[in-house]
mmCIF file of the C-alpha atoms, coordinates in Angstrom:
data_MODEL
# 
_entry.id   MODEL 
# 
loop_
_atom_site.group_PDB 
_atom_site.id 
_atom_site.type_symbol 
_atom_site.label_atom_id 
_atom_site.label_alt_id 
_atom_site.label_comp_id 
_atom_site.label_asym_id 
_atom_site.label_entity_id 
_atom_site.label_seq_id 
_atom_site.pdbx_PDB_ins_code 
_atom_site.Cartn_x 
_atom_site.Cartn_y 
_atom_site.Cartn_z 
_atom_site.occupancy 
_atom_site.B_iso_or_equiv 
_atom_site.pdbx_formal_charge 
_atom_site.auth_seq_id 
_atom_site.auth_comp_id 
_atom_site.auth_asym_id 
_atom_site.auth_atom_id 
_atom_site.pdbx_PDB_model_num 
ATOM 1   C CA . UNK A 1 1   ? 130.549 90.382  115.028 1.00 0.00 ? 1   UNK A CA 1 
ATOM 2   C CA . UNK A 1 2   ? 126.775 90.122  114.978 1.00 0.00 ? 2   UNK A CA 1 
ATOM 3   C CA . UNK A 1 3   ? 124.573 88.166  117.287 1.00 0.00 ? 3   UNK A CA 1 
ATOM 4   C CA . UNK A 1 4   ? 120.964 87.780  118.311 1.00 0.00 ? 4   UNK A CA 1 
ATOM 5   C CA . UNK A 1 5   ? 119.340 89.327  121.389 1.00 0.00 ? 5   UNK A CA 1 
ATOM 6   C CA . UNK A 1 6   ? 117.429 86.333  122.702 1.00 0.00 ? 6   UNK A CA 1 
ATOM 7   C CA . UNK A 1 7   ? 117.938 83.823  125.443 1.00 0.00 ? 7   UNK A CA 1 
ATOM 8   C CA . UNK A 1 8   ? 119.206 80.337  124.586 1.00 0.00 ? 8   UNK A CA 1 
ATOM 9   C CA . UNK A 1 9   ? 115.887 78.730  125.512 1.00 0.00 ? 9   UNK A CA 1 
ATOM 10  C CA . UNK A 1 10  ? 113.942 80.221  122.590 1.00 0.00 ? 10  UNK A CA 1 
ATOM 11  C CA . UNK A 1 11  ? 115.416 77.895  119.957 1.00 0.00 ? 11  UNK A CA 1 
ATOM 12  C CA . UNK A 1 12  ? 113.591 74.579  119.934 1.00 0.00 ? 12  UNK A CA 1 
ATOM 13  C CA . UNK A 1 13  ? 115.046 72.644  116.998 1.00 0.00 ? 13  UNK A CA 1 
ATOM 14  C CA . UNK A 1 14  ? 118.619 73.882  117.004 1.00 0.00 ? 14  UNK A CA 1 
ATOM 15  C CA . UNK A 1 15  ? 121.766 71.802  116.997 1.00 0.00 ? 15  UNK A CA 1 
ATOM 16  C CA . UNK A 1 16  ? 125.418 72.773  117.016 1.00 0.00 ? 16  UNK A CA 1 
ATOM 17  C CA . UNK A 1 17  ? 128.140 70.842  115.242 1.00 0.00 ? 17  UNK A CA 1 
ATOM 18  C CA . UNK A 1 18  ? 131.654 71.308  113.919 1.00 0.00 ? 18  UNK A CA 1 
ATOM 19  C CA . UNK A 1 19  ? 131.669 73.040  110.542 1.00 0.00 ? 19  UNK A CA 1 
ATOM 20  C CA . UNK A 1 20  ? 132.490 70.946  107.497 1.00 0.00 ? 20  UNK A CA 1 
ATOM 21  C CA . UNK A 1 21  ? 133.845 71.938  104.102 1.00 0.00 ? 21  UNK A CA 1 
ATOM 22  C CA . UNK A 1 22  ? 130.319 71.641  102.693 1.00 0.00 ? 22  UNK A CA 1 
ATOM 23  C CA . UNK A 1 23  ? 129.168 74.452  105.004 1.00 0.00 ? 23  UNK A CA 1 
ATOM 24  C CA . UNK A 1 24  ? 131.500 76.992  103.393 1.00 0.00 ? 24  UNK A CA 1 
ATOM 25  C CA . UNK A 1 25  ? 128.941 78.330  100.901 1.00 0.00 ? 25  UNK A CA 1 
ATOM 26  C CA . UNK A 1 26  ? 126.284 78.999  103.573 1.00 0.00 ? 26  UNK A CA 1 
ATOM 27  C CA . UNK A 1 27  ? 128.843 80.401  106.030 1.00 0.00 ? 27  UNK A CA 1 
ATOM 28  C CA . UNK A 1 28  ? 130.069 82.697  103.274 1.00 0.00 ? 28  UNK A CA 1 
ATOM 29  C CA . UNK A 1 29  ? 126.532 83.804  102.430 1.00 0.00 ? 29  UNK A CA 1 
ATOM 30  C CA . UNK A 1 30  ? 125.770 84.677  106.059 1.00 0.00 ? 30  UNK A CA 1 
ATOM 31  C CA . UNK A 1 31  ? 129.029 86.599  106.402 1.00 0.00 ? 31  UNK A CA 1 
ATOM 32  C CA . UNK A 1 32  ? 128.544 88.384  103.064 1.00 0.00 ? 32  UNK A CA 1 
ATOM 33  C CA . UNK A 1 33  ? 125.372 90.004  104.374 1.00 0.00 ? 33  UNK A CA 1 
ATOM 34  C CA . UNK A 1 34  ? 127.355 91.628  107.176 1.00 0.00 ? 34  UNK A CA 1 
ATOM 35  C CA . UNK A 1 35  ? 130.171 92.599  104.816 1.00 0.00 ? 35  UNK A CA 1 
ATOM 36  C CA . UNK A 1 36  ? 127.829 94.327  102.380 1.00 0.00 ? 36  UNK A CA 1 
ATOM 37  C CA . UNK A 1 37  ? 125.195 95.817  104.684 1.00 0.00 ? 37  UNK A CA 1 
ATOM 38  C CA . UNK A 1 38  ? 126.683 96.551  108.106 1.00 0.00 ? 38  UNK A CA 1 
ATOM 39  C CA . UNK A 1 39  ? 129.696 97.671  110.082 1.00 0.00 ? 39  UNK A CA 1 
ATOM 40  C CA . UNK A 1 40  ? 129.750 94.436  112.126 1.00 0.00 ? 40  UNK A CA 1 
ATOM 41  C CA . UNK A 1 41  ? 132.890 93.493  110.221 1.00 0.00 ? 41  UNK A CA 1 
ATOM 42  C CA . UNK A 1 42  ? 135.443 95.824  108.695 1.00 0.00 ? 42  UNK A CA 1 
ATOM 43  C CA . UNK A 1 43  ? 135.879 93.403  105.767 1.00 0.00 ? 43  UNK A CA 1 
ATOM 44  C CA . UNK A 1 44  ? 134.631 95.211  102.639 1.00 0.00 ? 44  UNK A CA 1 
ATOM 45  C CA . UNK A 1 45  ? 134.639 92.427  100.034 1.00 0.00 ? 45  UNK A CA 1 
ATOM 46  C CA . UNK A 1 46  ? 132.963 89.084  100.788 1.00 0.00 ? 46  UNK A CA 1 
ATOM 47  C CA . UNK A 1 47  ? 135.556 86.304  100.977 1.00 0.00 ? 47  UNK A CA 1 
ATOM 48  C CA . UNK A 1 48  ? 135.260 83.349  98.618  1.00 0.00 ? 48  UNK A CA 1 
ATOM 49  C CA . UNK A 1 49  ? 133.761 80.010  99.574  1.00 0.00 ? 49  UNK A CA 1 
ATOM 50  C CA . UNK A 1 50  ? 137.255 78.565  99.099  1.00 0.00 ? 50  UNK A CA 1 
ATOM 51  C CA . UNK A 1 51  ? 138.603 80.899  101.792 1.00 0.00 ? 51  UNK A CA 1 
ATOM 52  C CA . UNK A 1 52  ? 135.901 79.648  104.159 1.00 0.00 ? 52  UNK A CA 1 
ATOM 53  C CA . UNK A 1 53  ? 136.747 76.019  103.342 1.00 0.00 ? 53  UNK A CA 1 
ATOM 54  C CA . UNK A 1 54  ? 140.387 76.811  104.127 1.00 0.00 ? 54  UNK A CA 1 
ATOM 55  C CA . UNK A 1 55  ? 139.463 78.555  107.391 1.00 0.00 ? 55  UNK A CA 1 
ATOM 56  C CA . UNK A 1 56  ? 137.303 75.597  108.482 1.00 0.00 ? 56  UNK A CA 1 
ATOM 57  C CA . UNK A 1 57  ? 140.156 73.181  107.687 1.00 0.00 ? 57  UNK A CA 1 
ATOM 58  C CA . UNK A 1 58  ? 142.725 75.390  109.460 1.00 0.00 ? 58  UNK A CA 1 
ATOM 59  C CA . UNK A 1 59  ? 140.578 75.529  112.602 1.00 0.00 ? 59  UNK A CA 1 
ATOM 60  C CA . UNK A 1 60  ? 140.212 71.758  112.615 1.00 0.00 ? 60  UNK A CA 1 
ATOM 61  C CA . UNK A 1 61  ? 143.949 71.161  112.140 1.00 0.00 ? 61  UNK A CA 1 
ATOM 62  C CA . UNK A 1 62  ? 144.775 73.683  114.892 1.00 0.00 ? 62  UNK A CA 1 
ATOM 63  C CA . UNK A 1 63  ? 142.265 72.109  117.291 1.00 0.00 ? 63  UNK A CA 1 
ATOM 64  C CA . UNK A 1 64  ? 140.216 75.311  117.440 1.00 0.00 ? 64  UNK A CA 1 
ATOM 65  C CA . UNK A 1 65  ? 136.409 75.323  117.354 1.00 0.00 ? 65  UNK A CA 1 
ATOM 66  C CA . UNK A 1 66  ? 134.569 76.359  114.209 1.00 0.00 ? 66  UNK A CA 1 
ATOM 67  C CA . UNK A 1 67  ? 130.914 75.582  114.838 1.00 0.00 ? 67  UNK A CA 1 
ATOM 68  C CA . UNK A 1 68  ? 127.711 75.970  112.876 1.00 0.00 ? 68  UNK A CA 1 
ATOM 69  C CA . UNK A 1 69  ? 124.197 76.172  114.269 1.00 0.00 ? 69  UNK A CA 1 
ATOM 70  C CA . UNK A 1 70  ? 121.466 74.352  112.399 1.00 0.00 ? 70  UNK A CA 1 
ATOM 71  C CA . UNK A 1 71  ? 117.894 75.505  112.908 1.00 0.00 ? 71  UNK A CA 1 
ATOM 72  C CA . UNK A 1 72  ? 115.315 73.184  111.389 1.00 0.00 ? 72  UNK A CA 1 
ATOM 73  C CA . UNK A 1 73  ? 118.147 71.514  109.433 1.00 0.00 ? 73  UNK A CA 1 
ATOM 74  C CA . UNK A 1 74  ? 119.559 74.701  107.879 1.00 0.00 ? 74  UNK A CA 1 
ATOM 75  C CA . UNK A 1 75  ? 122.802 76.430  108.873 1.00 0.00 ? 75  UNK A CA 1 
ATOM 76  C CA . UNK A 1 76  ? 121.701 79.720  110.414 1.00 0.00 ? 76  UNK A CA 1 
ATOM 77  C CA . UNK A 1 77  ? 124.863 80.856  112.178 1.00 0.00 ? 77  UNK A CA 1 
ATOM 78  C CA . UNK A 1 78  ? 128.489 80.123  112.851 1.00 0.00 ? 78  UNK A CA 1 
ATOM 79  C CA . UNK A 1 79  ? 131.173 80.876  115.393 1.00 0.00 ? 79  UNK A CA 1 
ATOM 80  C CA . UNK A 1 80  ? 134.876 80.247  115.492 1.00 0.00 ? 80  UNK A CA 1 
ATOM 81  C CA . UNK A 1 81  ? 138.075 81.348  117.134 1.00 0.00 ? 81  UNK A CA 1 
ATOM 82  C CA . UNK A 1 82  ? 141.384 82.308  115.602 1.00 0.00 ? 82  UNK A CA 1 
ATOM 83  C CA . UNK A 1 83  ? 144.719 83.081  117.162 1.00 0.00 ? 83  UNK A CA 1 
ATOM 84  C CA . UNK A 1 84  ? 144.594 86.656  118.437 1.00 0.00 ? 84  UNK A CA 1 
ATOM 85  C CA . UNK A 1 85  ? 147.934 87.716  116.938 1.00 0.00 ? 85  UNK A CA 1 
ATOM 86  C CA . UNK A 1 86  ? 150.742 85.811  115.192 1.00 0.00 ? 86  UNK A CA 1 
ATOM 87  C CA . UNK A 1 87  ? 153.432 86.501  117.812 1.00 0.00 ? 87  UNK A CA 1 
ATOM 88  C CA . UNK A 1 88  ? 154.397 83.622  120.116 1.00 0.00 ? 88  UNK A CA 1 
ATOM 89  C CA . UNK A 1 89  ? 153.648 85.615  123.257 1.00 0.00 ? 89  UNK A CA 1 
ATOM 90  C CA . UNK A 1 90  ? 149.937 85.592  122.278 1.00 0.00 ? 90  UNK A CA 1 
ATOM 91  C CA . UNK A 1 91  ? 149.798 81.775  122.017 1.00 0.00 ? 91  UNK A CA 1 
ATOM 92  C CA . UNK A 1 92  ? 147.339 81.516  124.939 1.00 0.00 ? 92  UNK A CA 1 
ATOM 93  C CA . UNK A 1 93  ? 144.898 84.062  123.502 1.00 0.00 ? 93  UNK A CA 1 
ATOM 94  C CA . UNK A 1 94  ? 142.232 83.670  120.805 1.00 0.00 ? 94  UNK A CA 1 
ATOM 95  C CA . UNK A 1 95  ? 139.653 85.966  119.222 1.00 0.00 ? 95  UNK A CA 1 
ATOM 96  C CA . UNK A 1 96  ? 136.059 84.849  118.754 1.00 0.00 ? 96  UNK A CA 1 
ATOM 97  C CA . UNK A 1 97  ? 133.745 85.640  115.837 1.00 0.00 ? 97  UNK A CA 1 
ATOM 98  C CA . UNK A 1 98  ? 130.002 84.981  115.653 1.00 0.00 ? 98  UNK A CA 1 
ATOM 99  C CA . UNK A 1 99  ? 127.597 85.676  112.801 1.00 0.00 ? 99  UNK A CA 1 
ATOM 100 C CA . UNK A 1 100 ? 123.899 84.830  112.644 1.00 0.00 ? 100 UNK A CA 1 
ATOM 101 C CA . UNK A 1 101 ? 121.601 84.796  109.608 1.00 0.00 ? 101 UNK A CA 1 
ATOM 102 C CA . UNK A 1 102 ? 119.086 87.663  109.937 1.00 0.00 ? 102 UNK A CA 1 
ATOM 103 C CA . UNK A 1 103 ? 116.155 85.246  109.719 1.00 0.00 ? 103 UNK A CA 1 
ATOM 104 C CA . UNK A 1 104 ? 117.500 83.340  112.751 1.00 0.00 ? 104 UNK A CA 1 
ATOM 105 C CA . UNK A 1 105 ? 117.727 86.386  114.995 1.00 0.00 ? 105 UNK A CA 1 
ATOM 106 C CA . UNK A 1 106 ? 115.851 86.061  118.250 1.00 0.00 ? 106 UNK A CA 1 
ATOM 107 C CA . UNK A 1 107 ? 116.197 82.279  118.520 1.00 0.00 ? 107 UNK A CA 1 
ATOM 108 C CA . UNK A 1 108 ? 119.176 82.082  120.887 1.00 0.00 ? 108 UNK A CA 1 
ATOM 109 C CA . UNK A 1 109 ? 121.615 81.047  118.170 1.00 0.00 ? 109 UNK A CA 1 
ATOM 110 C CA . UNK A 1 110 ? 124.330 83.516  119.235 1.00 0.00 ? 110 UNK A CA 1 
ATOM 111 C CA . UNK A 1 111 ? 124.080 82.570  122.906 1.00 0.00 ? 111 UNK A CA 1 
ATOM 112 C CA . UNK A 1 112 ? 124.345 78.865  122.193 1.00 0.00 ? 112 UNK A CA 1 
ATOM 113 C CA . UNK A 1 113 ? 127.236 79.312  119.753 1.00 0.00 ? 113 UNK A CA 1 
ATOM 114 C CA . UNK A 1 114 ? 129.310 81.550  122.024 1.00 0.00 ? 114 UNK A CA 1 
ATOM 115 C CA . UNK A 1 115 ? 128.726 79.309  125.051 1.00 0.00 ? 115 UNK A CA 1 
ATOM 116 C CA . UNK A 1 116 ? 129.800 76.268  123.028 1.00 0.00 ? 116 UNK A CA 1 
ATOM 117 C CA . UNK A 1 117 ? 132.928 78.005  121.731 1.00 0.00 ? 117 UNK A CA 1 
ATOM 118 C CA . UNK A 1 118 ? 133.914 78.990  125.281 1.00 0.00 ? 118 UNK A CA 1 
ATOM 119 C CA . UNK A 1 119 ? 133.239 75.462  126.527 1.00 0.00 ? 119 UNK A CA 1 
ATOM 120 C CA . UNK A 1 120 ? 135.392 74.140  123.684 1.00 0.00 ? 120 UNK A CA 1 
ATOM 121 C CA . UNK A 1 121 ? 138.289 76.298  124.808 1.00 0.00 ? 121 UNK A CA 1 
ATOM 122 C CA . UNK A 1 122 ? 138.114 75.340  128.499 1.00 0.00 ? 122 UNK A CA 1 
ATOM 123 C CA . UNK A 1 123 ? 140.650 72.682  129.394 1.00 0.00 ? 123 UNK A CA 1 
ATOM 124 C CA . UNK A 1 124 ? 142.949 73.704  126.536 1.00 0.00 ? 124 UNK A CA 1 
ATOM 125 C CA . UNK A 1 125 ? 146.082 75.820  126.727 1.00 0.00 ? 125 UNK A CA 1 
ATOM 126 C CA . UNK A 1 126 ? 144.004 78.899  125.841 1.00 0.00 ? 126 UNK A CA 1 
ATOM 127 C CA . UNK A 1 127 ? 143.531 81.295  128.716 1.00 0.00 ? 127 UNK A CA 1 
ATOM 128 C CA . UNK A 1 128 ? 142.083 84.481  127.193 1.00 0.00 ? 128 UNK A CA 1 
ATOM 129 C CA . UNK A 1 129 ? 139.300 84.971  124.667 1.00 0.00 ? 129 UNK A CA 1 
ATOM 130 C CA . UNK A 1 130 ? 139.067 88.430  123.110 1.00 0.00 ? 130 UNK A CA 1 
ATOM 131 C CA . UNK A 1 131 ? 136.122 89.886  121.223 1.00 0.00 ? 131 UNK A CA 1 
ATOM 132 C CA . UNK A 1 132 ? 136.649 92.808  118.844 1.00 0.00 ? 132 UNK A CA 1 
ATOM 133 C CA . UNK A 1 133 ? 133.221 94.367  118.317 1.00 0.00 ? 133 UNK A CA 1 
ATOM 134 C CA . UNK A 1 134 ? 132.296 97.228  115.994 1.00 0.00 ? 134 UNK A CA 1 
ATOM 135 C CA . UNK A 1 135 ? 129.971 99.973  117.216 1.00 0.00 ? 135 UNK A CA 1 
ATOM 136 C CA . UNK A 1 136 ? 128.833 103.234 115.675 1.00 0.00 ? 136 UNK A CA 1 
ATOM 137 C CA . UNK A 1 137 ? 131.415 105.866 116.560 1.00 0.00 ? 137 UNK A CA 1 
ATOM 138 C CA . UNK A 1 138 ? 130.668 107.626 119.814 1.00 0.00 ? 138 UNK A CA 1 
ATOM 139 C CA . UNK A 1 139 ? 127.588 105.528 120.535 1.00 0.00 ? 139 UNK A CA 1 
ATOM 140 C CA . UNK A 1 140 ? 126.850 104.996 124.199 1.00 0.00 ? 140 UNK A CA 1 
ATOM 141 C CA . UNK A 1 141 ? 124.418 102.162 123.431 1.00 0.00 ? 141 UNK A CA 1 
ATOM 142 C CA . UNK A 1 142 ? 125.481 98.547  123.696 1.00 0.00 ? 142 UNK A CA 1 
ATOM 143 C CA . UNK A 1 143 ? 125.215 96.492  120.530 1.00 0.00 ? 143 UNK A CA 1 
ATOM 144 C CA . UNK A 1 144 ? 123.572 93.051  120.750 1.00 0.00 ? 144 UNK A CA 1 
ATOM 145 C CA . UNK A 1 145 ? 127.057 91.547  120.476 1.00 0.00 ? 145 UNK A CA 1 
ATOM 146 C CA . UNK A 1 146 ? 128.300 93.534  123.474 1.00 0.00 ? 146 UNK A CA 1 
ATOM 147 C CA . UNK A 1 147 ? 125.252 92.457  125.496 1.00 0.00 ? 147 UNK A CA 1 
ATOM 148 C CA . UNK A 1 148 ? 125.787 88.807  124.556 1.00 0.00 ? 148 UNK A CA 1 
ATOM 149 C CA . UNK A 1 149 ? 129.469 88.829  125.397 1.00 0.00 ? 149 UNK A CA 1 
ATOM 150 C CA . UNK A 1 150 ? 128.847 90.550  128.722 1.00 0.00 ? 150 UNK A CA 1 
ATOM 151 C CA . UNK A 1 151 ? 126.152 87.992  129.578 1.00 0.00 ? 151 UNK A CA 1 
ATOM 152 C CA . UNK A 1 152 ? 128.692 85.212  129.027 1.00 0.00 ? 152 UNK A CA 1 
ATOM 153 C CA . UNK A 1 153 ? 131.349 86.729  131.270 1.00 0.00 ? 153 UNK A CA 1 
ATOM 154 C CA . UNK A 1 154 ? 133.266 89.098  129.005 1.00 0.00 ? 154 UNK A CA 1 
ATOM 155 C CA . UNK A 1 155 ? 134.232 92.512  130.319 1.00 0.00 ? 155 UNK A CA 1 
ATOM 156 C CA . UNK A 1 156 ? 134.962 95.609  128.287 1.00 0.00 ? 156 UNK A CA 1 
ATOM 157 C CA . UNK A 1 157 ? 138.685 96.315  128.411 1.00 0.00 ? 157 UNK A CA 1 
ATOM 158 C CA . UNK A 1 158 ? 138.977 99.098  125.870 1.00 0.00 ? 158 UNK A CA 1 
ATOM 159 C CA . UNK A 1 159 ? 137.527 101.135 123.062 1.00 0.00 ? 159 UNK A CA 1 
ATOM 160 C CA . UNK A 1 160 ? 139.298 102.435 119.983 1.00 0.00 ? 160 UNK A CA 1 
ATOM 161 C CA . UNK A 1 161 ? 137.309 105.452 118.781 1.00 0.00 ? 161 UNK A CA 1 
ATOM 162 C CA . UNK A 1 162 ? 136.655 105.988 115.067 1.00 0.00 ? 162 UNK A CA 1 
ATOM 163 C CA . UNK A 1 163 ? 139.216 103.435 113.857 1.00 0.00 ? 163 UNK A CA 1 
ATOM 164 C CA . UNK A 1 164 ? 137.075 102.158 110.991 1.00 0.00 ? 164 UNK A CA 1 
ATOM 165 C CA . UNK A 1 165 ? 135.183 103.850 108.196 1.00 0.00 ? 165 UNK A CA 1 
ATOM 166 C CA . UNK A 1 166 ? 132.611 101.791 106.337 1.00 0.00 ? 166 UNK A CA 1 
ATOM 167 C CA . UNK A 1 167 ? 129.288 102.391 104.619 1.00 0.00 ? 167 UNK A CA 1 
ATOM 168 C CA . UNK A 1 168 ? 129.665 106.142 105.035 1.00 0.00 ? 168 UNK A CA 1 
ATOM 169 C CA . UNK A 1 169 ? 130.128 106.111 108.780 1.00 0.00 ? 169 UNK A CA 1 
ATOM 170 C CA . UNK A 1 170 ? 132.882 105.963 111.359 1.00 0.00 ? 170 UNK A CA 1 
ATOM 171 C CA . UNK A 1 171 ? 132.994 102.977 113.674 1.00 0.00 ? 171 UNK A CA 1 
ATOM 172 C CA . UNK A 1 172 ? 134.589 102.346 117.039 1.00 0.00 ? 172 UNK A CA 1 
ATOM 173 C CA . UNK A 1 173 ? 136.068 99.031  118.065 1.00 0.00 ? 173 UNK A CA 1 
ATOM 174 C CA . UNK A 1 174 ? 135.065 97.759  121.492 1.00 0.00 ? 174 UNK A CA 1 
ATOM 175 C CA . UNK A 1 175 ? 137.481 95.256  123.018 1.00 0.00 ? 175 UNK A CA 1 
ATOM 176 C CA . UNK A 1 176 ? 136.054 92.670  125.392 1.00 0.00 ? 176 UNK A CA 1 
ATOM 177 C CA . UNK A 1 177 ? 137.821 89.808  127.127 1.00 0.00 ? 177 UNK A CA 1 
ATOM 178 C CA . UNK A 1 178 ? 137.113 86.775  129.276 1.00 0.00 ? 178 UNK A CA 1 
ATOM 179 C CA . UNK A 1 179 ? 139.695 84.856  131.299 1.00 0.00 ? 179 UNK A CA 1 
ATOM 180 C CA . UNK A 1 180 ? 138.989 81.134  131.046 1.00 0.00 ? 180 UNK A CA 1 
ATOM 181 C CA . UNK A 1 181 ? 141.238 80.413  134.039 1.00 0.00 ? 181 UNK A CA 1 
ATOM 182 C CA . UNK A 1 182 ? 140.838 83.350  136.415 1.00 0.00 ? 182 UNK A CA 1 
ATOM 183 C CA . UNK A 1 183 ? 142.339 81.380  139.325 1.00 0.00 ? 183 UNK A CA 1 
ATOM 184 C CA . UNK A 1 184 ? 145.619 80.622  137.614 1.00 0.00 ? 184 UNK A CA 1 
# 
């Protein structure tokens, strides 16, 4: 998952809204950049616009947030949650994903999107939100995504060393988690 490094206050003409089927092409284009040029996702072939339309519709029907951020009227980022695993015992846990267009980096898009996704999950049956974040294998440096998640209350709960190989390099997976109802 890729995010920006800025504070939420730096974006002046940004709005967040639920994604619509018509956003699928732009969402797909943003994601494709990460698929083709980074290790932020372990997906190696960009999904079709149709897959994104289906994912947006599935989120809506499941009552899960799938948001887009518009900056100056253009979609410049998106965030959504999916069920963490298919087994019934995980029914109170979701996984978040956030991707920002490179040209929108530094405008607070990631911070606003993640905060809105977490707010959208509060008051629901969901208790845990998990982030699965790629990092260069063995790196001791925090990625922007790790910094963002930590800033919004996530804690690192594990690291899977060298579990992915993409673009000629090994990647670790950092697991982070936030409890939306820490008092019960």
